[in-house]
N, CA, C and O atoms as a DFTB+ gen file, in Angstrom:
168 C
 N C O
     1  1     -13.756       1.048      -0.691
     2  2     -12.945       2.196      -1.070
     3  2     -12.354       1.971      -2.465
     4  3     -11.820       0.901      -2.754
     5  1     -12.454       2.971      -3.309
     6  2     -11.888       2.866      -4.649
     7  2     -10.433       3.344      -4.623
     8  3     -10.138       4.423      -4.109
     9  1      -9.547       2.552      -5.170
    10  2      -8.136       2.918      -5.211
    11  2      -7.738       3.240      -6.643
    12  3      -8.040       2.488      -7.570
    13  1      -7.065       4.355      -6.806
    14  2      -6.636       4.752      -8.145
    15  2      -5.419       3.964      -8.595
    16  3      -4.774       3.301      -7.782
    17  1      -5.099       4.030      -9.887
    18  2      -3.960       3.283     -10.437
    19  2      -2.652       3.658      -9.739
    20  3      -1.759       2.822      -9.594
    21  1      -2.542       4.918      -9.307
    22  2      -1.322       5.357      -8.623
    23  2      -1.137       4.574      -7.327
    24  3      -0.030       4.159      -6.986
    25  1      -2.248       4.381      -6.610
    26  2      -2.192       3.632      -5.361
    27  2      -1.933       2.157      -5.632
    28  3      -1.197       1.505      -4.892
    29  1      -2.532       1.636      -6.686
    30  2      -2.305       0.228      -7.034
    31  2      -0.815      -0.023      -7.297
    32  3      -0.277      -1.044      -6.869
    33  1      -0.154       0.894      -7.991
    34  2       1.288       0.764      -8.234
    35  2       2.041       0.780      -6.907
    36  3       3.010       0.042      -6.725
    37  1       1.593       1.618      -5.991
    38  2       2.247       1.721      -4.695
    39  2       2.066       0.445      -3.888
    40  3       2.957       0.052      -3.136
    41  1       0.916      -0.203      -4.041
    42  2       0.690      -1.487      -3.372
    43  2       1.773      -2.471      -3.789
    44  3       2.301      -3.207      -2.955
    45  1       2.102      -2.486      -5.065
    46  2       3.142      -3.402      -5.540
    47  2       4.482      -3.072      -4.899
    48  3       5.225      -3.975      -4.515
    49  1       4.796      -1.781      -4.780
    50  2       6.021      -1.376      -4.103
    51  2       5.989      -1.833      -2.650
    52  3       6.994      -2.290      -2.106
    53  1       4.834      -1.704      -2.040
    54  2       4.673      -2.042      -0.632
    55  2       4.912      -3.523      -0.387
    56  3       5.402      -3.907       0.675
    57  1       4.573      -4.343      -1.347
    58  2       4.742      -5.784      -1.178
    59  2       6.204      -6.149      -0.910
    60  3       6.501      -7.236      -0.414
    61  1       7.108      -5.230      -1.245
    62  2       8.532      -5.503      -1.020
    63  2       8.867      -5.544       0.472
    64  3       9.777      -6.268       0.876
    65  1       8.154      -4.786       1.285
    66  2       8.438      -4.791       2.732
    67  2       7.335      -5.435       3.554
    68  3       7.467      -5.566       4.771
    69  1       6.252      -5.837       2.907
    70  2       5.200      -6.580       3.604
    71  2       5.110      -7.964       2.971
    72  3       5.032      -8.092       1.749
    73  1       5.122      -8.978       3.794
    74  2       5.057     -10.340       3.255
    75  2       3.648     -10.603       2.735
    76  3       2.731     -10.869       3.512
    77  1       3.484     -10.527       1.428
    78  2       2.153     -10.610       0.817
    79  2       1.457     -11.925       1.139
    80  3       0.230     -11.975       1.222
    81  1       2.231     -12.983       1.319
    82  2       1.627     -14.297       1.536
    83  2       1.053     -14.458       2.937
    84  3       0.243     -15.353       3.177
    85  1       1.466     -13.601       3.861
    86  2       1.035     -13.780       5.249
    87  2       0.046     -12.717       5.696
    88  3      -0.410     -12.747       6.839
    89  1      -0.292     -11.788       4.832
    90  2      -1.272     -10.754       5.181
    91  2      -2.328     -10.643       4.086
    92  3      -2.087     -11.020       2.939
    93  1      -3.493     -10.127       4.447
    94  2      -4.556      -9.933       3.466
    95  2      -4.360      -8.601       2.748
    96  3      -3.554      -7.768       3.164
    97  1      -5.107      -8.415       1.669
    98  2      -5.051      -7.156       0.922
    99  2      -5.435      -5.975       1.823
   100  3      -4.839      -4.900       1.748
   101  1      -6.442      -6.197       2.674
   102  2      -6.884      -5.129       3.574
   103  2      -5.772      -4.741       4.550
   104  3      -5.587      -3.562       4.854
   105  1      -5.039      -5.737       5.036
   106  2      -3.949      -5.432       5.965
   107  2      -2.839      -4.663       5.258
   108  3      -2.258      -3.738       5.825
   109  1      -2.549      -5.047       4.025
   110  2      -1.543      -4.307       3.261
   111  2      -1.980      -2.851       3.104
   112  3      -1.177      -1.932       3.266
   113  1      -3.246      -2.653       2.791
   114  2      -3.747      -1.298       2.613
   115  2      -3.599      -0.491       3.895
   116  3      -3.164       0.660       3.861
   117  1      -3.961      -1.096       5.032
   118  2      -3.902      -0.366       6.300
   119  2      -2.466      -0.055       6.686
   120  3      -2.190       0.976       7.298
   121  1      -1.547      -0.954       6.325
   122  2      -0.133      -0.734       6.653
   123  2       0.494       0.285       5.709
   124  3       1.252       1.155       6.137
   125  1       0.173       0.171       4.422
   126  2       0.891       0.928       3.414
   127  2       0.307       2.302       3.131
   128  3       1.056       3.238       2.852
   129  1      -0.996       2.447       3.194
   130  2      -1.597       3.721       2.811
   131  2      -1.027       4.905       3.598
   132  3      -0.754       5.945       2.999
   133  1      -0.837       4.785       4.922
   134  2      -0.230       5.912       5.649
   135  2       1.144       6.283       5.104
   136  3       1.506       7.459       5.063
   137  1       1.905       5.279       4.687
   138  2       3.220       5.558       4.110
   139  2       3.090       6.353       2.812
   140  3       3.839       7.302       2.580
   141  1       2.140       5.963       1.971
   142  2       1.958       6.656       0.697
   143  2       1.484       8.088       0.927
   144  3       1.905       9.014       0.234
   145  1       0.599       8.254       1.914
   146  2       0.120       9.600       2.222
   147  2       1.278      10.493       2.649
   148  3       1.330      11.666       2.281
   149  1       2.207       9.938       3.425
   150  2       3.362      10.734       3.853
   151  2       4.248      11.075       2.670
   152  3       4.792      12.177       2.599
   153  1       4.401      10.132       1.731
   154  2       5.226      10.407       0.557
   155  2       4.630      11.546      -0.258
   156  3       5.361      12.362      -0.817
   157  1       3.296      11.602      -0.325
   158  2       2.635      12.659      -1.100
   159  2       2.853      14.027      -0.469
   160  3       2.847      15.039      -1.170
   161  1       3.045      14.070       0.853
   162  2       3.190      15.354       1.542
   163  2       4.508      16.035       1.213
   164  3       4.640      17.245       1.398
   165  1       5.499      15.266       0.721
   166  2       6.803      15.853       0.422
   167  2       6.712      16.953      -0.615
   168  3       7.728      17.548      -0.975
């Protein structure tokens, strides 16, 4: 899956509530992407 720069910035924000050292990039994506999608709906 290709992620745009907007999503990449959001990944960095997401790292604040997900322990980056204990999860993989794929897990961060699965956890965080739904949150970003909800933010876009506002």
